[in-house]
N, CA, C and O atoms as CSV, one atom per row, in Angstrom:
chain,resi,resn,atom,element,x,y,z
A,1,MET,N,N,-25.809,55.652,39.193
A,1,MET,CA,C,-25.790,54.262,39.562
A,1,MET,C,C,-26.151,53.377,38.364
A,1,MET,O,O,-25.665,52.253,38.234
A,2,ASN,N,N,-26.998,53.901,37.509
A,2,ASN,CA,C,-27.438,53.162,36.342
A,2,ASN,C,C,-26.286,52.988,35.350
A,2,ASN,O,O,-26.219,51.963,34.673
A,3,ALA,N,N,-25.390,53.953,35.247
A,3,ALA,CA,C,-24.272,53.889,34.305
A,3,ALA,C,C,-23.266,52.812,34.722
A,3,ALA,O,O,-22.693,52.140,33.864
A,4,VAL,N,N,-23.051,52.645,36.008
A,4,VAL,CA,C,-22.103,51.640,36.502
A,4,VAL,C,C,-22.588,50.238,36.126
A,4,VAL,O,O,-21.793,49.412,35.678
A,5,SER,N,N,-23.860,49.968,36.300
A,5,SER,CA,C,-24.396,48.646,35.956
A,5,SER,C,C,-24.353,48.420,34.440
A,5,SER,O,O,-24.149,47.298,33.978
A,6,ASP,N,N,-24.548,49.501,33.672
A,6,ASP,CA,C,-24.436,49.373,32.208
A,6,ASP,C,C,-23.010,49.015,31.795
A,6,ASP,O,O,-22.815,48.152,30.940
A,7,PHE,N,N,-22.000,49.674,32.397
A,7,PHE,CA,C,-20.610,49.366,32.089
A,7,PHE,C,C,-20.241,47.940,32.507
A,7,PHE,O,O,-19.535,47.239,31.781
A,8,LEU,N,N,-20.717,47.518,33.671
A,8,LEU,CA,C,-20.441,46.154,34.124
A,8,LEU,C,C,-21.099,45.126,33.206
A,8,LEU,O,O,-20.507,44.086,32.920
A,9,GLY,N,N,-22.293,45.401,32.751
A,9,GLY,CA,C,-22.970,44.486,31.827
A,9,GLY,C,C,-22.253,44.405,30.495
A,9,GLY,O,O,-22.092,43.314,29.947
A,10,ALA,N,N,-21.815,45.545,29.961
A,10,ALA,CA,C,-21.093,45.556,28.688
A,10,ALA,C,C,-19.738,44.871,28.834
A,10,ALA,O,O,-19.319,44.122,27.951
A,11,GLY,N,N,-19.062,45.126,29.937
A,11,GLY,CA,C,-17.768,44.483,30.180
A,11,GLY,C,C,-17.911,42.967,30.292
A,11,GLY,O,O,-17.098,42.221,29.749
A,12,THR,N,N,-18.929,42.523,30.986
A,12,THR,CA,C,-19.177,41.082,31.110
A,12,THR,C,C,-19.483,40.471,29.750
A,12,THR,O,O,-19.034,39.364,29.455
A,13,THR,N,N,-20.233,41.171,28.928
A,13,THR,CA,C,-20.551,40.675,27.593
A,13,THR,C,C,-19.293,40.537,26.752
A,13,THR,O,O,-19.110,39.530,26.068
A,14,PHE,N,N,-18.420,41.548,26.796
A,14,PHE,CA,C,-17.182,41.491,26.023
A,14,PHE,C,C,-16.256,40.365,26.514
A,14,PHE,O,O,-15.625,39.683,25.707
A,15,VAL,N,N,-16.179,40.178,27.814
A,15,VAL,CA,C,-15.340,39.118,28.367
A,15,VAL,C,C,-15.871,37.749,27.940
A,15,VAL,O,O,-15.090,36.882,27.550
A,16,MET,N,N,-17.167,37.546,28.008
A,16,MET,CA,C,-17.750,36.266,27.595
A,16,MET,C,C,-17.539,36.032,26.103
A,16,MET,O,O,-17.237,34.912,25.689
A,17,PHE,N,N,-17.693,37.075,25.292
A,17,PHE,CA,C,-17.457,36.947,23.859
A,17,PHE,C,C,-16.004,36.570,23.581
A,17,PHE,O,O,-15.730,35.711,22.743
A,18,ALA,N,N,-15.072,37.218,24.290
A,18,ALA,CA,C,-13.647,36.908,24.114
A,18,ALA,C,C,-13.358,35.463,24.528
A,18,ALA,O,O,-12.557,34.793,23.876
A,19,LEU,N,N,-13.986,34.969,25.591
A,19,LEU,CA,C,-13.784,33.587,26.017
A,19,LEU,C,C,-14.317,32.598,24.983
A,19,LEU,O,O,-13.694,31.565,24.736
A,20,VAL,N,N,-15.456,32.904,24.382
A,20,VAL,CA,C,-16.011,32.025,23.351
A,20,VAL,C,C,-15.096,31.999,22.133
A,20,VAL,O,O,-14.823,30.930,21.586
A,21,VAL,N,N,-14.621,33.161,21.705
A,21,VAL,CA,C,-13.718,33.231,20.553
A,21,VAL,C,C,-12.424,32.477,20.849
A,21,VAL,O,O,-11.932,31.750,19.986
A,22,ALA,N,N,-11.864,32.631,22.045
A,22,ALA,CA,C,-10.636,31.925,22.416
A,22,ALA,C,C,-10.874,30.416,22.445
A,22,ALA,O,O,-10.001,29.648,22.041
A,23,GLY,N,N,-12.036,29.985,22.914
A,23,GLY,CA,C,-12.357,28.557,22.936
A,23,GLY,C,C,-12.468,27.973,21.540
A,23,GLY,O,O,-11.999,26.862,21.291
A,24,VAL,N,N,-13.080,28.706,20.636
A,24,VAL,CA,C,-13.211,28.231,19.250
A,24,VAL,C,C,-11.837,28.166,18.584
A,24,VAL,O,O,-11.539,27.213,17.864
A,25,MET,N,N,-11.010,29.169,18.822
A,25,MET,CA,C,-9.664,29.155,18.244
A,25,MET,C,C,-8.859,27.972,18.792
A,25,MET,O,O,-8.138,27.318,18.039
A,26,LYS,N,N,-8.974,27.694,20.077
A,26,LYS,CA,C,-8.258,26.577,20.676
A,26,LYS,C,C,-8.763,25.251,20.116
A,26,LYS,O,O,-7.980,24.320,19.930
A,27,LEU,N,N,-10.048,25.159,19.850
A,27,LEU,CA,C,-10.625,23.941,19.273
A,27,LEU,C,C,-10.057,23.682,17.875
A,27,LEU,O,O,-9.721,22.543,17.552
A,28,PHE,N,N,-9.945,24.717,17.047
A,28,PHE,CA,C,-9.363,24.566,15.720
A,28,PHE,C,C,-7.879,24.208,15.808
A,28,PHE,O,O,-7.385,23.409,15.013
A,29,GLN,N,N,-7.169,24.796,16.769
A,29,GLN,CA,C,-5.759,24.467,16.963
A,29,GLN,C,C,-5.609,23.001,17.372
A,29,GLN,O,O,-4.714,22.314,16.880
A,30,LEU,N,N,-6.461,22.523,18.251
A,30,LEU,CA,C,-6.424,21.132,18.686
A,30,LEU,C,C,-6.728,20.188,17.521
A,30,LEU,O,O,-6.092,19.143,17.385
A,31,ALA,N,N,-7.693,20.552,16.685
A,31,ALA,CA,C,-8.026,19.723,15.521
A,31,ALA,C,C,-6.854,19.650,14.550
A,31,ALA,O,O,-6.599,18.596,13.966
A,32,THR,N,N,-6.144,20.750,14.373
A,32,THR,CA,C,-4.976,20.755,13.493
A,32,THR,C,C,-3.870,19.869,14.057
A,32,THR,O,O,-3.230,19.126,13.312
A,33,ASP,N,N,-3.642,19.942,15.370
A,33,ASP,CA,C,-2.619,19.109,15.998
A,33,ASP,C,C,-2.954,17.629,15.875
A,33,ASP,O,O,-2.073,16.814,15.601
A,34,VAL,N,N,-4.214,17.279,16.074
A,34,VAL,CA,C,-4.628,15.884,15.951
A,34,VAL,C,C,-4.449,15.402,14.516
A,34,VAL,O,O,-4.031,14.265,14.295
A,35,ARG,N,N,-4.759,16.246,13.543
A,35,ARG,CA,C,-4.590,15.876,12.138
A,35,ARG,C,C,-3.108,15.644,11.813
A,35,ARG,O,O,-2.774,14.717,11.075
A,36,GLU,N,N,-2.216,16.487,12.364
A,36,GLU,CA,C,-0.784,16.311,12.138
A,36,GLU,C,C,-0.282,15.018,12.783
A,36,GLU,O,O,0.508,14.290,12.181
A,37,ILE,N,N,-0.732,14.734,13.991
A,37,ILE,CA,C,-0.328,13.502,14.675
A,37,ILE,C,C,-0.814,12.291,13.895
A,37,ILE,O,O,-0.092,11.303,13.766
A,38,LYS,N,N,-2.023,12.360,13.381
A,38,LYS,CA,C,-2.564,11.255,12.588
A,38,LYS,C,C,-1.720,11.023,11.342
A,38,LYS,O,O,-1.459,9.877,10.977
A,39,GLY,N,N,-1.290,12.096,10.688
A,39,GLY,CA,C,-0.435,11.965,9.513
A,39,GLY,C,C,0.917,11.365,9.852
A,39,GLY,O,O,1.434,10.537,9.102
A,40,VAL,N,N,1.496,11.774,10.978
A,40,VAL,CA,C,2.783,11.228,11.399
A,40,VAL,C,C,2.648,9.742,11.712
A,40,VAL,O,O,3.503,8.947,11.321
A,41,LEU,N,N,1.585,9.363,12.410
A,41,LEU,CA,C,1.381,7.947,12.725
A,41,LEU,C,C,1.170,7.124,11.458
A,41,LEU,O,O,1.631,5.985,11.377
A,42,THR,N,N,0.485,7.681,10.480
A,42,THR,CA,C,0.301,6.976,9.205
A,42,THR,C,C,1.644,6.788,8.503
A,42,THR,O,O,1.910,5.721,7.950
A,43,ASP,N,N,2.493,7.819,8.520
A,43,ASP,CA,C,3.823,7.704,7.916
A,43,ASP,C,C,4.660,6.657,8.637
A,43,ASP,O,O,5.356,5.869,7.996
A,44,ILE,N,N,4.598,6.643,9.960
A,44,ILE,CA,C,5.356,5.660,10.726
A,44,ILE,C,C,4.880,4.253,10.392
A,44,ILE,O,O,5.694,3.351,10.195
A,45,ARG,N,N,3.573,4.064,10.329
A,45,ARG,CA,C,3.030,2.741,10.006
A,45,ARG,C,C,3.463,2.309,8.604
A,45,ARG,O,O,3.823,1.152,8.386
A,46,ARG,N,N,3.425,3.248,7.661
A,46,ARG,CA,C,3.812,2.933,6.289
A,46,ARG,C,C,5.292,2.551,6.222
A,46,ARG,O,O,5.660,1.613,5.515
A,47,ASN,N,N,6.137,3.272,6.954
A,47,ASN,CA,C,7.571,2.982,6.938
A,47,ASN,C,C,7.891,1.655,7.613
A,47,ASN,O,O,8.768,0.923,7.154
A,48,THR,N,N,7.197,1.340,8.689
A,48,THR,CA,C,7.484,0.074,9.361
A,48,THR,C,C,6.967,-1.103,8.555
A,48,THR,O,O,7.567,-2.178,8.590
A,49,GLN,N,N,5.873,-0.931,7.832
A,49,GLN,CA,C,5.375,-2.020,7.005
A,49,GLN,C,C,6.308,-2.272,5.826
A,49,GLN,O,O,6.462,-3.416,5.398
A,50,ASP,N,N,6.930,-1.230,5.297
A,50,ASP,CA,C,7.864,-1.394,4.183
A,50,ASP,C,C,9.139,-2.090,4.636
A,50,ASP,O,O,9.683,-2.919,3.907
A,51,SER,N,N,9.619,-1.766,5.821
A,51,SER,CA,C,10.895,-2.309,6.266
A,51,SER,C,C,10.769,-3.699,6.872
A,51,SER,O,O,11.754,-4.434,6.938
A,52,ALA,N,N,9.578,-4.068,7.312
A,52,ALA,CA,C,9.402,-5.391,7.910
A,52,ALA,C,C,9.185,-6.406,6.799
A,52,ALA,O,O,8.117,-6.478,6.191
A,53,ARG,N,N,10.210,-7.175,6.559
A,53,ARG,CA,C,10.097,-8.204,5.532
A,53,ARG,C,C,9.870,-9.538,6.204
A,53,ARG,O,O,10.682,-9.970,7.022
A,54,LEU,N,N,8.794,-10.182,5.872
A,54,LEU,CA,C,8.498,-11.494,6.420
A,54,LEU,C,C,9.179,-12.560,5.578
A,54,LEU,O,O,9.276,-12.414,4.359
A,55,PRO,N,N,9.653,-13.634,6.207
A,55,PRO,CA,C,10.263,-14.696,5.416
A,55,PRO,C,C,9.224,-15.346,4.520
A,55,PRO,O,O,8.034,-15.373,4.836
A,56,SER,N,N,9.692,-15.865,3.409
A,56,SER,CA,C,8.766,-16.479,2.461
A,56,SER,C,C,8.173,-17.742,3.057
A,56,SER,O,O,8.740,-18.340,3.971
A,57,VAL,N,N,7.043,-18.134,2.537
A,57,VAL,CA,C,6.341,-19.305,3.048
A,57,VAL,C,C,7.167,-20.562,2.809
A,57,VAL,O,O,7.094,-21.495,3.609
A,58,ALA,N,N,7.947,-20.617,1.736
A,58,ALA,CA,C,8.778,-21.782,1.449
A,58,ALA,C,C,9.882,-21.940,2.486
A,58,ALA,O,O,10.304,-23.061,2.768
A,59,ALA,N,N,10.358,-20.831,3.062
A,59,ALA,CA,C,11.438,-20.900,4.038
A,59,ALA,C,C,10.924,-21.299,5.413
A,59,ALA,O,O,11.711,-21.698,6.272
A,60,LEU,N,N,9.648,-21.201,5.633
A,60,LEU,CA,C,9.086,-21.544,6.933
A,60,LEU,C,C,8.836,-23.035,7.022
A,60,LEU,O,O,8.714,-23.725,6.010
A,61,GLY,N,N,8.762,-23.517,8.252
A,61,GLY,CA,C,8.455,-24.921,8.468
A,61,GLY,C,C,7.001,-25.206,8.125
A,61,GLY,O,O,6.288,-24.327,7.642
A,62,ALA,N,N,6.571,-26.417,8.373
A,62,ALA,CA,C,5.210,-26.828,8.038
A,62,ALA,C,C,4.174,-26.052,8.839
A,62,ALA,O,O,3.060,-25.835,8.363
A,63,SER,N,N,4.534,-25.625,10.068
A,63,SER,CA,C,3.565,-24.911,10.903
A,63,SER,C,C,3.514,-23.420,10.583
A,63,SER,O,O,2.673,-22.702,11.123
A,64,GLY,N,N,4.398,-22.950,9.717
A,64,GLY,CA,C,4.414,-21.531,9.382
A,64,GLY,C,C,5.320,-20.731,10.290
A,64,GLY,O,O,5.478,-19.527,10.094
A,65,VAL,N,N,5.929,-21.384,11.298
A,65,VAL,CA,C,6.835,-20.704,12.220
A,65,VAL,C,C,8.251,-21.179,11.898
A,65,VAL,O,O,8.471,-22.384,11.773
A,66,PRO,N,N,9.216,-20.266,11.761
A,66,PRO,CA,C,10.573,-20.705,11.436
A,66,PRO,C,C,11.184,-21.507,12.583
A,66,PRO,O,O,10.956,-21.220,13.757
A,67,THR,N,N,11.949,-22.495,12.219
A,67,THR,CA,C,12.629,-23.311,13.224
A,67,THR,C,C,13.846,-22.560,13.736
A,67,THR,O,O,14.305,-21.623,13.082
A,68,PRO,N,N,14.382,-22.945,14.890
A,68,PRO,CA,C,15.591,-22.265,15.391
A,68,PRO,C,C,16.755,-22.318,14.407
A,68,PRO,O,O,17.513,-21.356,14.285
A,69,GLU,N,N,16.895,-23.433,13.709
A,69,GLU,CA,C,17.972,-23.550,12.727
A,69,GLU,C,C,17.804,-22.530,11.607
A,69,GLU,O,O,18.782,-21.927,11.165
A,70,GLU,N,N,16.571,-22.334,11.146
A,70,GLU,CA,C,16.310,-21.349,10.087
A,70,GLU,C,C,16.579,-19.931,10.581
A,70,GLU,O,O,17.064,-19.090,9.823
A,71,LEU,N,N,16.272,-19.665,11.831
A,71,LEU,CA,C,16.540,-18.336,12.393
A,71,LEU,C,C,18.040,-18.077,12.479
A,71,LEU,O,O,18.501,-16.981,12.158
A,72,VAL,N,N,18.806,-19.082,12.911
A,72,VAL,CA,C,20.252,-18.918,13.007
A,72,VAL,C,C,20.845,-18.698,11.620
A,72,VAL,O,O,21.710,-17.840,11.446
A,73,ARG,N,N,20.391,-19.458,10.639
A,73,ARG,CA,C,20.890,-19.276,9.271
A,73,ARG,C,C,20.567,-17.883,8.741
A,73,ARG,O,O,21.380,-17.280,8.040
A,74,ALA,N,N,19.380,-17.368,9.074
A,74,ALA,CA,C,18.993,-16.030,8.621
A,74,ALA,C,C,19.878,-14.967,9.249
A,74,ALA,O,O,20.250,-14.002,8.581
A,75,VAL,N,N,20.226,-15.126,10.531
A,75,VAL,CA,C,21.093,-14.155,11.201
A,75,VAL,C,C,22.493,-14.195,10.610
A,75,VAL,O,O,23.101,-13.148,10.388
A,76,HIS,N,N,23.010,-15.390,10.352
A,76,HIS,CA,C,24.361,-15.500,9.785
A,76,HIS,C,C,24.412,-15.013,8.343
A,76,HIS,O,O,25.477,-14.626,7.862
A,77,ALA,N,N,23.285,-15.024,7.649
A,77,ALA,CA,C,23.261,-14.566,6.263
A,77,ALA,C,C,23.262,-13.045,6.167
A,77,ALA,O,O,23.574,-12.495,5.110
A,78,GLN,N,N,22.920,-12.359,7.248
A,78,GLN,CA,C,22.870,-10.898,7.232
A,78,GLN,C,C,24.279,-10.334,7.325
A,78,GLN,O,O,25.173,-10.950,7.904
A,79,THR,N,N,24.461,-9.159,6.746
A,79,THR,CA,C,25.730,-8.448,6.886
A,79,THR,C,C,25.482,-7.221,7.753
A,79,THR,O,O,24.457,-6.549,7.639
A,80,PHE,N,N,26.437,-6.953,8.610
A,80,PHE,CA,C,26.316,-5.831,9.531
A,80,PHE,C,C,27.424,-4.834,9.237
A,80,PHE,O,O,28.531,-5.213,8.854
A,81,GLY,N,N,27.114,-3.556,9.418
A,81,GLY,CA,C,28.083,-2.503,9.121
A,81,GLY,C,C,29.135,-2.328,10.174
A,81,GLY,O,O,30.130,-1.649,9.920
A,82,ASP,N,N,28.972,-2.905,11.348
A,82,ASP,CA,C,29.924,-2.700,12.429
A,82,ASP,C,C,30.726,-3.979,12.687
A,82,ASP,O,O,30.729,-4.502,13.802
A,83,ASP,N,N,31.411,-4.481,11.639
A,83,ASP,CA,C,32.200,-5.702,11.761
A,83,ASP,C,C,33.435,-5.414,12.614
A,83,ASP,O,O,34.222,-4.514,12.320
A,84,PHE,N,N,33.577,-6.192,13.661
A,84,PHE,CA,C,34.735,-6.051,14.548
A,84,PHE,C,C,35.732,-7.152,14.218
A,84,PHE,O,O,35.330,-8.289,13.970
A,85,PRO,N,N,36.998,-6.844,14.209
A,85,PRO,CA,C,37.985,-7.902,13.982
A,85,PRO,C,C,37.996,-8.840,15.185
A,85,PRO,O,O,38.001,-8.392,16.332
A,86,LEU,N,N,38.002,-10.102,14.922
A,86,LEU,CA,C,38.000,-11.086,16.008
A,86,LEU,C,C,39.372,-11.582,16.305
A,86,LEU,O,O,39.549,-12.416,17.194
């Protein structure tokens, strides 16, 4: 009877040790995933800041907000790759 309790105690110890090791491994995996996501978000932010060009202060009205006429002129000044024959 004493041997059965010894085996159960050793088995429980090994199972608990395996659970702790699996938890630590999962924690490191989660930290790596978060670090990768952070890097991707930084790249996205960097790319959007580069592509977002604000109009110059001279082109803006006195309040700093472009007027509708300035917006229309800016749209007509752009060239688009999908020109359709009219």
